C-alpha positions, 0 to 999 in steps of 0.5 A: 531873488532867484529866478523861479523854475517852472514846476510840472503841473499837479495831477489836479491841475492836469485834470483841469484842462479845458474841453476842446469839442472842436478837436474832439469832433474832428478826431472822431470824424476822421475815424468814424465819418462815412467815407472816411479815408483808410488810416495806417496802423500808426495813424489808428494807434495815434488817433486811438490814444488821442480819443482816449485822452479826450475821454479822460479829460471829459469824464471828470467834467461830465461827472462834476456836472452830473453831480450838480443835477437835482437828485443826482447819484453820479456813481450810480448813474455812471454805472448805468451809462454802459448799459444804456449805451448797449441798449441804445445800440441794440435797439438800432440793429 
């Protein structure tokens, strides 16, 4: 029998990576925490890419959970989220 060579993961398999809330919090804190150190341009770019990656992993999982809620309309609710965030942000100022 020939040795098997590892194959790259499919898109669906890549999307199933588990969420890592601890790493997500640490990355976010590094950028947004009160008194956070000033980062170099390279560090900001790296951190931005990391945070975008966290979001890319989290969104499908959140959508899947939201779809299971009673009366869920995930597409409609997803469209409402930016408006809700804006409203919340504006009410704080």
